[in-house]
N, C-alpha and C positions, 0 to 999 in steps of 0.2 A: 726440956720443958714439955709438958703434956699438951695435947691438942687444945683443950679448953683454955689453957693459959695463953697460947698463941692467939686464939680467937679473941680473948679479952684484950690482948695487946693491940690487935688490929682495930677493935671497936674504940678503944681509948685514942688510938692514933687518928681515926676518922673524926672523933669529937674534937680533938686538939686541932686538927687541920681546919675543921669547919669554923671553930671559934677564932682561929687566927685570920681567917678570910672575911668574917662577917664585918669587921670594922671598915673594910674598904668597899663593901657593897654600897654603902651610903655616901660615898664620895661624890662630889660635884663634877669630877673629871668626866669628860666625854670626848674621845678621839674621833677622827674622821671616819674610820672604818666602823667603830662602834655605832656612830650616828647613822651610818648607812644601813647596817643590819637591823638596828632598832627601828628605823623608819619602815623598812620592808616588813618587819614583824607587825607593825601597826596596820599597814596596808592589807596584809593577808588576814589579820584578825577581823578587820572590817569587811573584807570581801575576799573569800577564799579563791575566787576566780583569778586573783592577781598572782597566784603561785607561779604560773608560767605566762608572765606578761613581759612586755619590753622593759618596764621599769625594774622589775625584780631580777631579770636575767642580765641586766646591763653589765654587771661586773662579775658576779659569781652565781653558781647554781643555787636553788632556792631552799634546800633542806634546813639549813641553820635558821633562817628567818621563820620557817614553818614551826620549828621546835620552840623558838622564842615566842611566837604568836600564841602558843598554848598557854603561856603564863598570863596572857591577857584575859583568858576565859573567866578567871575568878578575881581579877584585879581591874583597876582603872587604867590599864595600858601604861603602867609606870615603868620607868627605867630600872627601878629597884627590883621589880618582879623578874625582869629579864636577867638581871645580874644574879639573882638567886638560882635561876635555871642554869646559868653558866657555872656557878659554884657546884651545883649538884652533879653536872657532867664531869667537872674537874675531880670531884671526890670519887666518882665512879672509876676513874682512871687508877686511883690508888688501890681500889679493890681488885681491879683486873691485874695490875702488876704484882700484887700479892699472890693471886691465884697462879699467875705464870711462874713466879719464883718457886712456889710450892710444887708445881707440876714438873718444873725443870730439875730441881734438886732437893729442896727441903723447905720447911716452914721458916727456918732461919733466913734463907735467901729471900723468901717472900716478904718478911717483915723488914729486912735490910733495904730491899728495893723500894717498898712503900714509904718507909721513913725518909729515905734519901730523896725520892721524887716529891714527897709532900713539901719539902723545904728547898727544893731546887729553885734557884732564883727565877728562871724563866717560866717554869710551871706555876710557881706562886704568883708571879707578876700578871700572867694572863688568866688566872683562876676566876677573877671577877669581871674580866673584860668580855665584851660581846663579840670579840674577834673569833675567827674560826679555828685558829691554830690549836688551841687546847682540845676542842671537840674532835678535830682531825687526829690528834695524837691518841685520844681515847679509842677512836675507831681502829687505828692501827694496832693498838694493844689487844683489842677484841679479835682482830683478824689473826694475830699471832697465837692467841690462846686457842682459837678454833683449829689452827694448824697443828698445834701440839696434840689436840684431841684426835685429829685425823691421824697423826703419827702413831698414836696409841691404839688405833683401830676402833674408834668409837661409833662406826657406822655411818649412815647417810646424813644424819642431822648436822654434824659439824661442817660438812661440805656445803650444805645449804646456808648455814649461818655465816660461813666464810664468804660466800657469794653475796649475801645480804649486806654484810658489813663492808665488804669491798665496794659494793655499789653505793652504800651510804657515804663512804669516803669521797667518792667522785661527786656525789650529789651535794656534799658539803663545799667542795672547792675543787677546781680543776687540778690543783696540785695533788689531789688524791690519786691521780694517775700513777703516782709512785708505788701504789699498791701492786701494780703489775710486775715490775722487776723484783719486788720483795717476795711476792708469793712464788714466782717462778724459781727464784734462787732457793726457796725453802723446799720446793718439790724434789730436789736432788736427795733429800734425806727422808723421804717417805718410805714406809716399809715395802719390801719387794716380795713378801711372801704370797700375797694374793695374786690371782691371775693378772697378767700385764694388761690385757684388754680392759678388764673391769677397772683396774687402777687408773689407766689413762682416761677412761670415761668419767670416773669420779673426779679426777684431778682437773679435768676440763670444765666441770660444772661451775665452780666458783668464778673462774676467769670468764666463762661464757656469760654468766649473769652480769658481771662487771662490764664486759664489753658491750652487751646489749644496752645497759644503762647509759654508758658513755655515748653510744650511737643515738639513743633516744634524746639525750640532752643536747647533742650536737644538732640534731634535726630541729629541736625547739629553738635553738639559737639561730639557725638559718632562717626559720620561719619568722621569728620576731625581730632579729637583729641584722639578718642578712650576712652573718659570718658564723663560722664554727666556734672559734674561741674569742670571746669578748676581751679577755685579758691574756694576751699572748705571752707575757712574761712568765706566767705560771707554768707554761708547758714548753718554753723555749729552752734549748740546750746549746752548749758551746763545745767545741771539740778540744779546746785547750784544757784538758782535765787536770793536769798536774798542778798548774797554778791555782786553779779554782779549788781543788781539794785542800790546798794549804790553808785556805781561809779558816776553815773550821778546825783543822788539825792544830794550828797555832793557838787557838782559843779553847782547846779541849778542857783546860783546867776550870774555866768558867762554866762550861756546859756540864761538867761532871760534879756539880755542887761545890766541891772543895778540891784544892790541888792534891791532897793526900790520896785521892782516888786514882790518880793517873798511874802510879806504879801497880796498883791492884788491877787496873784495866789492862795494862800491858802484860802483866803476868798471866792474866786470864786468857789472853790471846794465845800465848805460848802453850798453856795447859789444854785449851780447847782444841787447837790444831793438832797437838801431839797425842793426847789421850782422852779427848772429850767424847761424851756420848753423842748419839745421833741427834738428840734433842738440843744439846748445847751447840753442836755444829749448825743445827738449823737456826738457832738464835744468832750465831755469828754471821751466817749467810744473810739472814733477814736484815740485821744491822748494817752489814756492808753494802747491800743493795740500796737501802734507804740513804745511807751516808753519801754514796756516789751520786745517786739520783738528785739529792738535794744540792750537793756541791756543784753539779754541772749546770744548774739553773743560773742565768746571768744576774738575777737579783739576789743580793746577799742581805739577809736580815737575821738578827739574833733569834727571833721567834720561830724561824724555820728550823732551827736546831732542835726544837721540841720534838720533831718527828722521829729523830733517832736517839735523843738523849735518854729516854727510859731504857732502851735496849743496851746502851753503853753502861748505864748504872747496873743493870742485871749482870753484865759481863764483869764489872768491877766486884760485884758481890760474889760471883763464882770464884774470882781470884782470892778474895778474902777468906771464904769458907774453905777453899782448898788449902790455904796456908795454915789455917787453924787445925784442920784435920791432919796435916803433915807433921805438925809439932806436938799435937796432943793425941796420944794413942788410946788412953783409957776412956771407955765410954762415959763413965760418970764425970770424969774431968772434962771431957769434950762438951757435955751438956752444960756444965758450969761455965766453961770458957765462952761458949756461944751466948749464954745468958748475960755474962759480964760484958761482952762486946756490945750487945744490944743496949744494955743499961748505960754504958759509957757513950754510945751514940746518942741516946735520948738526952743525956746531960749536955753533950756537945751542941745538939740542935736547940736546946733551951737558950743557950748563950748565942748561938749562931742566929737564931730567929730575931734577937734584939736588934742586931745590925740590919737584918732583912726588913724588919718593920720600919726602921729609920729610912731606908731607901724607898720603901713603899709609900711612906708618908710624904717624902719628897716628890715622888712620881705622881701621887694622887692630888697633890696641891697644884699641879700644873694642868694646862689645857682646861681651865675652869672659867666660870663667869658667863657662859653662853645662855644659861637659863634666865638669869636676871636681865641680860640684854634682850633676849627674845620676848620676855614679858613686856618690856618697854615698847618693843616693836609692835606687838599685838595690840597694846593699848592705844597706839597712835596710827594704826593701819586704817586707811580710809576704805579699803576694799579694792582700790585701784592703785595703791602704792606699789612702786617698783622697789625691790630690795636688792641692792648690790652688796654681796657679802664676801669677805675674804675667807670665811669658813662656812661655805654654803650648806654643807651637810648638817653641821651642828645647828645652824639657824633654822633649817627646814625641820629638823626633828623637834625642836622646842616650840616653834611657831605654828607648825602644821601647814605652812604655805609651801606649795610644790614648786619645783624648778620650772623655769619658763618653757623648757623643751618638752615638759609633760603637761603643759597647760596652766602653769602657775605663774608666779611673779618674782621668783628669786633668780638672780644672775650672779655668776661667780665674778669676783673682782678681776678685771684683766691684769695681765702681768707687765704690761708696758704702758707708757704714757699715751702713745698714739691710739691704742685700742680703747683705753679708758676715756680719753677725751672725746673720741668718736661716739662712744656709748652714751655719755651724759649729754652731749649736744643733740643727739638724735632721740633722746628719751624725754618726752614732754611730761609735765605734771610733777606730782609728789614723789620724791626719791628719798629712801633711807639708805645710808651707806654704813656698813659694819666693817671695822678694821680691828685687828687684835694683836696682842703681843706674842701669841703662841704659833701663829701660822708661819709656815716656811715657803709658802707659794708666791708671796709678793715679789715681783721683779725688782731688779736693782734700780730701774729708772724711777719707780715711785718712791716718795719720801719714806724714810724709816719711821716707825712708830716711836722709836727712842728720841727722835728729834721732834718734839711736840710743836714748836713754833713753825718749823718748816712744813710739817704735815698740815697744820691749820692754814698756813698761807697758801699752800698748793691747792688744797681742796676748796678753800674759800674763794678762789678766783672763778670757780664754777657755781658759786652760790651756796655752797655747803657751809653750815655752821655746826659746831659741836653741841650736842644736846644731852648726851648721856655718857657717863663714864663708870665702868665697873672696876673696883679696886680689889685685888686679891693678894694674899700673902703666900710666898713660896717658902715652904718649910724644909730647908735644906737638911740633908742627912747628917751634916756635921753639927747640927743644932742651931745654926744661924737662920735668921728670917729676913725676908726682903719684901717690901711692898712694891707691887707693879700695877701699872694701868693695863689690866688684862684685856678689856674690850672697850672700844669707843664707838659711839654712833654719831654720825653726821646727818643732818637733814637739809634737803632742799625743797622748799615749798613751791 
């Protein structure tokens, strides 16, 4: 296929991916991390001085809330505006992986990788979410693209861009420190032709920029929080590497879009190690460094696999293209074979996306109901009302009432009876209590929301009466539906 044809395919793919994501931009779903970053975006939009404040730095660096706050400039600080920003960044990742594939081997590889990533379950799931994992993945794709440009001898500009993107990865999330081993591993495959001293100077520039950024951020944390890392799990490592590596290896078929990619991925490892170019070996080194770094962290979460999944997809694409070229020798037939493969992939993803949409509708029908509950709380807030919330981040986002530790009136629901009873006995005046079906933080000692009678009896002995209930429908992926009492509010006057 000619270049304009591939360009047209990429444009159509971006349009397809955008339309596939728009439906979920308008969902009522709001998770704890989303509510956290959305709240910080509101704070920064109202007062840019909050960028490096105790509230903003409490959990993660401030770059992502800053980017989300830009969406508030032309809107009324809506959640939807933030989600469109997240989708735009997610689509940027598809462009970057196409450019990487094209520079590594061919436009075929670029389209294969972009199509596969567009409908990768985890990349799709977090496309409209306000969490940082998708933007961090896009940052790493940008870093690797710049490294390829450095490999091709493109001058000083890609070194500076690599440093800026590596710094951005760290400013997004402390987990962005994985950029250090990934870049260092890639440096083994930089060209040796230029003078060694100049090469080492240029190679040190991106890492120096990233190191100074991390140092500055650590200093801000010490000043405002009294500690270097507010979320130590993001940068903690364990020495028992073998067992930890197995977590993501066992689930590689889920990470690689479909199980059929696993043989292609494994074959590409053999091809790259045996006869790969320096560029493809750089890809393998970058992927391996990310995979090991993510696997060594003690916290295991599917969304963390996003950091290395695009590079695994690129390797699978290299395996597929190598097989096609091995069995099809004629140039004309090779072009037709690649065109046919891309067409069949597009057809497959049309059907694959139907199941993906069903899962997304299931997911987006959960963790909902907070907006309606928050509207009721705002309508009955006396200005001195204390709000005890099982999901404090979501209630804060929708009500605009700050946490007590930052001068507000929202307190997180204690996890055990002793602390809860002490809190309500020592808090005079009007109290609103929010409990919900979705939260996983309630301790075993407190009554389950599933036992309505026991819940009312327990809270009733402290003067609480149920005053509001939000009903939601879970839209299961298998087509079944279920009504749940999503959020309940109790009041003590």
